[in-house]
PDB file with one MODEL, atoms N, CA, C and O in Angstrom:
MODEL        1
ATOM      1  N   MET A   1      -8.013 -23.865  -2.819  1.00  0.00           N
ATOM      2  CA  MET A   1      -8.347 -24.107  -4.169  1.00  0.00           C
ATOM      3  C   MET A   1      -7.453 -23.950  -5.226  1.00  0.00           C
ATOM      4  O   MET A   1      -6.687 -22.990  -5.143  1.00  0.00           O
ATOM      5  N   MET A   2      -7.372 -24.728  -6.274  1.00  0.00           N
ATOM      6  CA  MET A   2      -6.155 -24.927  -7.264  1.00  0.00           C
ATOM      7  C   MET A   2      -6.328 -24.148  -8.458  1.00  0.00           C
ATOM      8  O   MET A   2      -5.311 -23.803  -9.059  1.00  0.00           O
ATOM      9  N   GLU A   3      -7.827 -23.708  -9.038  1.00  0.00           N
ATOM     10  CA  GLU A   3      -7.970 -22.888  -9.758  1.00  0.00           C
ATOM     11  C   GLU A   3      -9.419 -22.044  -9.179  1.00  0.00           C
ATOM     12  O   GLU A   3     -10.341 -22.382  -8.436  1.00  0.00           O
ATOM     13  N   VAL A   4      -9.029 -20.572 -10.063  1.00  0.00           N
ATOM     14  CA  VAL A   4     -10.402 -19.634  -9.573  1.00  0.00           C
ATOM     15  C   VAL A   4     -10.642 -19.426 -11.073  1.00  0.00           C
ATOM     16  O   VAL A   4      -9.791 -19.336 -11.957  1.00  0.00           O
ATOM     17  N   PRO A   5     -12.079 -19.364 -11.186  1.00  0.00           N
ATOM     18  CA  PRO A   5     -12.510 -18.637 -12.325  1.00  0.00           C
ATOM     19  C   PRO A   5     -12.150 -17.459 -12.634  1.00  0.00           C
ATOM     20  O   PRO A   5     -11.867 -16.835 -11.611  1.00  0.00           O
ATOM     21  N   ILE A   6     -12.018 -16.815 -13.627  1.00  0.00           N
ATOM     22  CA  ILE A   6     -11.653 -15.242 -14.001  1.00  0.00           C
ATOM     23  C   ILE A   6     -11.864 -14.747 -15.269  1.00  0.00           C
ATOM     24  O   ILE A   6     -11.789 -15.288 -16.373  1.00  0.00           O
ATOM     25  N   ILE A   7     -12.152 -13.574 -14.907  1.00  0.00           N
ATOM     26  CA  ILE A   7     -12.490 -13.275 -16.676  1.00  0.00           C
ATOM     27  C   ILE A   7     -11.832 -11.990 -16.547  1.00  0.00           C
ATOM     28  O   ILE A   7     -11.803 -11.234 -15.576  1.00  0.00           O
ATOM     29  N   ILE A   8     -11.084 -11.826 -18.189  1.00  0.00           N
ATOM     30  CA  ILE A   8     -10.456 -10.800 -18.231  1.00  0.00           C
ATOM     31  C   ILE A   8     -10.938  -9.849 -19.167  1.00  0.00           C
ATOM     32  O   ILE A   8     -11.337 -10.291 -20.244  1.00  0.00           O
ATOM     33  N   MET A   9     -10.977  -8.649 -18.965  1.00  0.00           N
ATOM     34  CA  MET A   9     -11.347  -7.764 -19.758  1.00  0.00           C
ATOM     35  C   MET A   9     -10.514  -6.416 -20.058  1.00  0.00           C
ATOM     36  O   MET A   9     -10.230  -5.577 -19.202  1.00  0.00           O
ATOM     37  N   ASP A  10     -10.178  -6.356 -21.407  1.00  0.00           N
ATOM     38  CA  ASP A  10      -9.392  -5.360 -21.733  1.00  0.00           C
ATOM     39  C   ASP A  10     -10.007  -4.137 -22.489  1.00  0.00           C
ATOM     40  O   ASP A  10     -11.170  -4.187 -22.887  1.00  0.00           O
ATOM     41  N   GLY A  11      -9.213  -3.035 -22.684  1.00  0.00           N
ATOM     42  CA  GLY A  11      -9.633  -2.050 -23.250  1.00  0.00           C
ATOM     43  C   GLY A  11     -10.318  -1.043 -22.654  1.00  0.00           C
ATOM     44  O   GLY A  11     -10.368   0.048 -23.221  1.00  0.00           O
ATOM     45  N   LEU A  12     -10.992  -1.258 -21.345  1.00  0.00           N
ATOM     46  CA  LEU A  12     -11.800  -0.507 -20.072  1.00  0.00           C
ATOM     47  C   LEU A  12     -11.018   0.626 -19.817  1.00  0.00           C
ATOM     48  O   LEU A  12      -9.798   0.595 -19.656  1.00  0.00           O
ATOM     49  N   THR A  13     -11.942   1.938 -19.770  1.00  0.00           N
ATOM     50  CA  THR A  13     -11.401   2.835 -19.361  1.00  0.00           C
ATOM     51  C   THR A  13     -10.934   3.035 -17.681  1.00  0.00           C
ATOM     52  O   THR A  13     -11.543   2.227 -16.980  1.00  0.00           O
ATOM     53  N   ASP A  14     -10.286   3.652 -17.138  1.00  0.00           N
ATOM     54  CA  ASP A  14     -10.254   4.018 -15.613  1.00  0.00           C
ATOM     55  C   ASP A  14     -11.641   3.907 -15.046  1.00  0.00           C
ATOM     56  O   ASP A  14     -11.932   2.989 -14.279  1.00  0.00           O
ATOM     57  N   GLU A  15     -12.458   4.785 -15.395  1.00  0.00           N
ATOM     58  CA  GLU A  15     -13.991   4.766 -15.105  1.00  0.00           C
ATOM     59  C   GLU A  15     -14.675   3.354 -15.142  1.00  0.00           C
ATOM     60  O   GLU A  15     -15.071   2.772 -14.132  1.00  0.00           O
ATOM     61  N   GLU A  16     -14.778   2.813 -16.578  1.00  0.00           N
ATOM     62  CA  GLU A  16     -15.598   1.589 -16.413  1.00  0.00           C
ATOM     63  C   GLU A  16     -14.734   0.498 -15.542  1.00  0.00           C
ATOM     64  O   GLU A  16     -15.398  -0.435 -15.092  1.00  0.00           O
ATOM     65  N   ALA A  17     -13.351   0.507 -15.258  1.00  0.00           N
ATOM     66  CA  ALA A  17     -13.032  -0.786 -14.456  1.00  0.00           C
ATOM     67  C   ALA A  17     -13.438  -0.114 -12.881  1.00  0.00           C
ATOM     68  O   ALA A  17     -13.600  -0.894 -11.943  1.00  0.00           O
ATOM     69  N   MET A  18     -13.557   1.102 -12.716  1.00  0.00           N
ATOM     70  CA  MET A  18     -13.630   1.605 -11.169  1.00  0.00           C
ATOM     71  C   MET A  18     -15.164   0.757 -10.766  1.00  0.00           C
ATOM     72  O   MET A  18     -15.400  -0.064  -9.880  1.00  0.00           O
ATOM     73  N   LEU A  19     -16.036   1.348 -11.819  1.00  0.00           N
ATOM     74  CA  LEU A  19     -17.819   0.847 -12.099  1.00  0.00           C
ATOM     75  C   LEU A  19     -17.666  -0.677 -11.724  1.00  0.00           C
ATOM     76  O   LEU A  19     -18.377  -1.197 -10.865  1.00  0.00           O
ATOM     77  N   ILE A  20     -16.696  -1.359 -12.419  1.00  0.00           N
ATOM     78  CA  ILE A  20     -17.102  -2.919 -12.394  1.00  0.00           C
ATOM     79  C   ILE A  20     -16.459  -3.321 -11.019  1.00  0.00           C
ATOM     80  O   ILE A  20     -16.910  -4.322 -10.464  1.00  0.00           O
ATOM     81  N   VAL A  21     -15.414  -2.602 -10.414  1.00  0.00           N
ATOM     82  CA  VAL A  21     -14.826  -3.329  -9.317  1.00  0.00           C
ATOM     83  C   VAL A  21     -15.765  -2.833  -8.058  1.00  0.00           C
ATOM     84  O   VAL A  21     -16.028  -3.559  -7.099  1.00  0.00           O
ATOM     85  N   THR A  22     -16.194  -1.575  -8.205  1.00  0.00           N
ATOM     86  CA  THR A  22     -16.966  -1.275  -6.809  1.00  0.00           C
ATOM     87  C   THR A  22     -18.263  -2.052  -6.627  1.00  0.00           C
ATOM     88  O   THR A  22     -18.638  -2.538  -5.560  1.00  0.00           O
ATOM     89  N   GLU A  23     -19.112  -2.133  -8.172  1.00  0.00           N
ATOM     90  CA  GLU A  23     -20.471  -2.965  -8.409  1.00  0.00           C
ATOM     91  C   GLU A  23     -19.845  -4.521  -7.461  1.00  0.00           C
ATOM     92  O   GLU A  23     -20.240  -4.949  -6.376  1.00  0.00           O
ATOM     93  N   THR A  24     -18.865  -5.017  -8.294  1.00  0.00           N
ATOM     94  CA  THR A  24     -18.716  -6.601  -7.741  1.00  0.00           C
ATOM     95  C   THR A  24     -18.502  -6.789  -6.226  1.00  0.00           C
ATOM     96  O   THR A  24     -18.904  -7.703  -5.506  1.00  0.00           O
ATOM     97  N   ASN A  25     -17.754  -5.678  -5.913  1.00  0.00           N
ATOM     98  CA  ASN A  25     -17.525  -5.948  -4.484  1.00  0.00           C
ATOM     99  C   ASN A  25     -18.749  -5.820  -3.595  1.00  0.00           C
ATOM    100  O   ASN A  25     -19.027  -6.591  -2.676  1.00  0.00           O
ATOM    101  N   LEU A  26     -19.647  -4.453  -4.084  1.00  0.00           N
ATOM    102  CA  LEU A  26     -20.712  -4.692  -3.575  1.00  0.00           C
ATOM    103  C   LEU A  26     -21.833  -5.816  -3.573  1.00  0.00           C
ATOM    104  O   LEU A  26     -22.626  -6.189  -2.709  1.00  0.00           O
ATOM    105  N   MET A  27     -21.611  -6.170  -4.755  1.00  0.00           N
ATOM    106  CA  MET A  27     -22.730  -7.901  -4.806  1.00  0.00           C
ATOM    107  C   MET A  27     -21.912  -8.646  -3.769  1.00  0.00           C
ATOM    108  O   MET A  27     -22.773  -9.298  -3.179  1.00  0.00           O
ATOM    109  N   GLN A  28     -20.824  -8.906  -3.248  1.00  0.00           N
ATOM    110  CA  GLN A  28     -19.975  -9.993  -2.661  1.00  0.00           C
ATOM    111  C   GLN A  28     -20.295  -9.474  -1.428  1.00  0.00           C
ATOM    112  O   GLN A  28     -20.664 -10.459  -0.788  1.00  0.00           O
ATOM    113  N   ARG A  29     -20.372  -8.482  -0.701  1.00  0.00           N
ATOM    114  CA  ARG A  29     -20.490  -7.831   0.763  1.00  0.00           C
ATOM    115  C   ARG A  29     -21.287  -6.744   0.668  1.00  0.00           C
ATOM    116  O   ARG A  29     -21.128  -5.909  -0.222  1.00  0.00           O
ATOM    117  N   SER A  30     -22.451  -6.639   1.810  1.00  0.00           N
ATOM    118  CA  SER A  30     -23.509  -6.009   1.862  1.00  0.00           C
ATOM    119  C   SER A  30     -22.496  -4.463   2.100  1.00  0.00           C
ATOM    120  O   SER A  30     -21.429  -4.503   2.713  1.00  0.00           O
ATOM    121  N   VAL A  31     -22.981  -3.355   1.585  1.00  0.00           N
ATOM    122  CA  VAL A  31     -22.982  -2.249   2.124  1.00  0.00           C
ATOM    123  C   VAL A  31     -23.151  -2.264   3.675  1.00  0.00           C
ATOM    124  O   VAL A  31     -22.233  -1.994   4.449  1.00  0.00           O
ATOM    125  N   ALA A  32     -24.044  -2.506   3.941  1.00  0.00           N
ATOM    126  CA  ALA A  32     -24.031  -2.362   5.814  1.00  0.00           C
ATOM    127  C   ALA A  32     -22.810  -3.117   6.633  1.00  0.00           C
ATOM    128  O   ALA A  32     -22.375  -2.909   7.766  1.00  0.00           O
ATOM    129  N   ASP A  33     -22.377  -4.201   5.490  1.00  0.00           N
ATOM    130  CA  ASP A  33     -21.345  -4.766   6.563  1.00  0.00           C
ATOM    131  C   ASP A  33     -19.839  -4.140   6.406  1.00  0.00           C
ATOM    132  O   ASP A  33     -18.835  -4.724   6.814  1.00  0.00           O
ATOM    133  N   LEU A  34     -19.830  -2.635   5.635  1.00  0.00           N
ATOM    134  CA  LEU A  34     -18.788  -2.116   5.237  1.00  0.00           C
ATOM    135  C   LEU A  34     -18.829  -1.008   7.024  1.00  0.00           C
ATOM    136  O   LEU A  34     -19.591  -0.601   7.900  1.00  0.00           O
ATOM    137  N   LEU A  35     -17.646  -1.018   6.663  1.00  0.00           N
ATOM    138  CA  LEU A  35     -17.055   0.469   8.312  1.00  0.00           C
ATOM    139  C   LEU A  35     -17.641   1.443   7.347  1.00  0.00           C
ATOM    140  O   LEU A  35     -17.571   1.382   6.119  1.00  0.00           O
ATOM    141  N   HIS A  36     -18.338   2.521   8.210  1.00  0.00           N
ATOM    142  CA  HIS A  36     -18.272   3.682   7.773  1.00  0.00           C
ATOM    143  C   HIS A  36     -17.295   4.593   6.824  1.00  0.00           C
ATOM    144  O   HIS A  36     -17.615   5.448   5.998  1.00  0.00           O
ATOM    145  N   SER A  37     -16.100   4.164   7.184  1.00  0.00           N
ATOM    146  CA  SER A  37     -14.936   4.935   6.678  1.00  0.00           C
ATOM    147  C   SER A  37     -14.778   3.978   4.812  1.00  0.00           C
ATOM    148  O   SER A  37     -14.302   4.458   3.783  1.00  0.00           O
ATOM    149  N   GLU A  38     -15.264   2.844   4.983  1.00  0.00           N
ATOM    150  CA  GLU A  38     -15.030   2.018   3.989  1.00  0.00           C
ATOM    151  C   GLU A  38     -16.003   2.193   3.009  1.00  0.00           C
ATOM    152  O   GLU A  38     -15.778   1.843   1.850  1.00  0.00           O
ATOM    153  N   ARG A  39     -17.297   2.808   3.421  1.00  0.00           N
ATOM    154  CA  ARG A  39     -18.826   2.573   2.857  1.00  0.00           C
ATOM    155  C   ARG A  39     -18.225   4.274   1.942  1.00  0.00           C
ATOM    156  O   ARG A  39     -18.111   4.296   0.716  1.00  0.00           O
ATOM    157  N   ALA A  40     -17.937   5.446   2.764  1.00  0.00           N
ATOM    158  CA  ALA A  40     -17.872   6.255   2.285  1.00  0.00           C
ATOM    159  C   ALA A  40     -17.103   6.569   0.914  1.00  0.00           C
ATOM    160  O   ALA A  40     -17.412   7.345   0.010  1.00  0.00           O
ATOM    161  N   LEU A  41     -15.867   5.609   1.070  1.00  0.00           N
ATOM    162  CA  LEU A  41     -14.560   5.651  -0.041  1.00  0.00           C
ATOM    163  C   LEU A  41     -15.431   5.010  -1.087  1.00  0.00           C
ATOM    164  O   LEU A  41     -15.768   5.714  -2.039  1.00  0.00           O
ATOM    165  N   VAL A  42     -15.871   3.649  -1.023  1.00  0.00           N
ATOM    166  CA  VAL A  42     -16.580   2.662  -1.819  1.00  0.00           C
ATOM    167  C   VAL A  42     -17.706   3.949  -2.827  1.00  0.00           C
ATOM    168  O   VAL A  42     -17.575   4.339  -3.987  1.00  0.00           O
ATOM    169  N   LEU A  43     -18.437   4.198  -2.097  1.00  0.00           N
ATOM    170  CA  LEU A  43     -19.467   5.045  -2.617  1.00  0.00           C
ATOM    171  C   LEU A  43     -18.867   6.491  -3.539  1.00  0.00           C
ATOM    172  O   LEU A  43     -19.221   6.914  -4.640  1.00  0.00           O
ATOM    173  N   ALA A  44     -18.039   6.898  -2.764  1.00  0.00           N
ATOM    174  CA  ALA A  44     -17.494   8.136  -3.443  1.00  0.00           C
ATOM    175  C   ALA A  44     -16.861   7.696  -4.514  1.00  0.00           C
ATOM    176  O   ALA A  44     -16.984   8.582  -5.360  1.00  0.00           O
ATOM    177  N   ARG A  45     -16.108   6.608  -5.046  1.00  0.00           N
ATOM    178  CA  ARG A  45     -15.473   6.214  -6.224  1.00  0.00           C
ATOM    179  C   ARG A  45     -16.394   5.717  -7.001  1.00  0.00           C
ATOM    180  O   ARG A  45     -16.162   6.026  -8.170  1.00  0.00           O
ATOM    181  N   HIS A  46     -17.266   5.131  -6.886  1.00  0.00           N
ATOM    182  CA  HIS A  46     -18.457   4.784  -7.753  1.00  0.00           C
ATOM    183  C   HIS A  46     -19.137   5.871  -8.134  1.00  0.00           C
ATOM    184  O   HIS A  46     -19.644   5.708  -9.244  1.00  0.00           O
ATOM    185  N   HIS A  47     -19.327   6.804  -7.704  1.00  0.00           N
ATOM    186  CA  HIS A  47     -19.899   8.010  -7.704  1.00  0.00           C
ATOM    187  C   HIS A  47     -18.924   9.113  -8.678  1.00  0.00           C
ATOM    188  O   HIS A  47     -19.362  10.175  -9.119  1.00  0.00           O
ATOM    189  N   GLU A  48     -17.675   8.658  -8.872  1.00  0.00           N
ATOM    190  CA  GLU A  48     -16.714   9.746  -9.331  1.00  0.00           C
ATOM    191  C   GLU A  48     -16.841   8.945 -10.618  1.00  0.00           C
ATOM    192  O   GLU A  48     -17.377   9.546 -11.549  1.00  0.00           O
ATOM    193  N   ALA A  49     -16.503   7.883 -10.804  1.00  0.00           N
ATOM    194  CA  ALA A  49     -16.595   7.196 -12.079  1.00  0.00           C
ATOM    195  C   ALA A  49     -17.946   6.907 -12.803  1.00  0.00           C
ATOM    196  O   ALA A  49     -17.920   6.232 -13.833  1.00  0.00           O
ATOM    197  N   LEU A  50     -19.216   7.423 -12.276  1.00  0.00           N
ATOM    198  CA  LEU A  50     -20.250   7.088 -12.817  1.00  0.00           C
ATOM    199  C   LEU A  50     -20.322   8.681 -13.297  1.00  0.00           C
ATOM    200  O   LEU A  50     -20.986   8.809 -14.326  1.00  0.00           O
ATOM    201  N   LYS A  51     -19.825   9.817 -12.811  1.00  0.00           N
ATOM    202  CA  LYS A  51     -19.752  11.055 -13.209  1.00  0.00           C
ATOM    203  C   LYS A  51     -18.937  10.829 -14.870  1.00  0.00           C
ATOM    204  O   LYS A  51     -19.210  10.851 -16.071  1.00  0.00           O
ATOM    205  N   CYS A  52     -17.906  10.632 -14.026  1.00  0.00           N
ATOM    206  CA  CYS A  52     -16.974  10.569 -15.564  1.00  0.00           C
ATOM    207  C   CYS A  52     -17.733   9.989 -16.784  1.00  0.00           C
ATOM    208  O   CYS A  52     -17.936  10.537 -17.868  1.00  0.00           O
ATOM    209  N   GLN A  53     -18.146   8.622 -16.318  1.00  0.00           N
ATOM    210  CA  GLN A  53     -18.553   8.114 -17.766  1.00  0.00           C
ATOM    211  C   GLN A  53     -19.991   8.920 -18.260  1.00  0.00           C
ATOM    212  O   GLN A  53     -20.246   9.043 -19.458  1.00  0.00           O
ATOM    213  N   VAL A  54     -20.747   9.364 -17.365  1.00  0.00           N
ATOM    214  CA  VAL A  54     -21.807  10.272 -18.190  1.00  0.00           C
ATOM    215  C   VAL A  54     -21.183  11.428 -18.702  1.00  0.00           C
ATOM    216  O   VAL A  54     -21.743  11.785 -19.738  1.00  0.00           O
ATOM    217  N   LYS A  55     -20.194  12.184 -18.361  1.00  0.00           N
ATOM    218  CA  LYS A  55     -19.609  13.543 -19.107  1.00  0.00           C
ATOM    219  C   LYS A  55     -18.902  12.725 -20.508  1.00  0.00           C
ATOM    220  O   LYS A  55     -18.582  13.488 -21.420  1.00  0.00           O
ATOM    221  N   GLY A  56     -18.679  11.451 -20.699  1.00  0.00           N
ATOM    222  CA  GLY A  56     -17.826  10.891 -21.543  1.00  0.00           C
ATOM    223  C   GLY A  56     -18.591  10.698 -22.772  1.00  0.00           C
ATOM    224  O   GLY A  56     -18.128  10.839 -23.904  1.00  0.00           O
ATOM    225  N   THR A  57     -20.349  10.211 -22.350  1.00  0.00           N
ATOM    226  CA  THR A  57     -21.236   9.912 -23.056  1.00  0.00           C
ATOM    227  C   THR A  57     -22.265  10.792 -23.530  1.00  0.00           C
ATOM    228  O   THR A  57     -23.023  10.457 -24.440  1.00  0.00           O
ATOM    229  N   SER A  58     -22.321  11.875 -22.967  1.00  0.00           N
ATOM    230  CA  SER A  58     -23.002  12.957 -23.336  1.00  0.00           C
ATOM    231  C   SER A  58     -22.712  13.984 -24.116  1.00  0.00           C
ATOM    232  O   SER A  58     -23.386  15.013 -24.163  1.00  0.00           O
ATOM    233  N   LYS A  59     -21.459  13.712 -24.924  1.00  0.00           N
ATOM    234  CA  LYS A  59     -20.648  14.829 -25.785  1.00  0.00           C
ATOM    235  C   LYS A  59     -21.817  14.529 -27.501  1.00  0.00           C
ATOM    236  O   LYS A  59     -22.164  13.599 -28.229  1.00  0.00           O
ATOM    237  N   THR A  60     -21.950  15.602 -27.408  1.00  0.00           N
ATOM    238  CA  THR A  60     -22.824  15.931 -28.650  1.00  0.00           C
ATOM    239  C   THR A  60     -21.856  16.787 -29.665  1.00  0.00           C
ATOM    240  O   THR A  60     -21.084  17.696 -29.363  1.00  0.00           O
ATOM    241  N   GLY A  61     -22.137  16.209 -31.002  1.00  0.00           N
ATOM    242  CA  GLY A  61     -20.965  16.825 -31.965  1.00  0.00           C
ATOM    243  C   GLY A  61     -21.093  15.742 -33.294  1.00  0.00           C
ATOM    244  O   GLY A  61     -20.353  15.871 -34.269  1.00  0.00           O
TER     245      GLY A  61
ENDMDL
END
């Protein structure tokens, strides 16, 4: 390939970036296709990013 389509996203938090990476990777590759260790790592990172994002949006005041 001489050209590759890309999307550049600026100003994301680490958690937002991790969510995008894990979600797009899971769309391209079935969870069932992953090794158990890969699956555990991806799901743990995705869960951590979701937890951090929820904490950030649930602030009141």
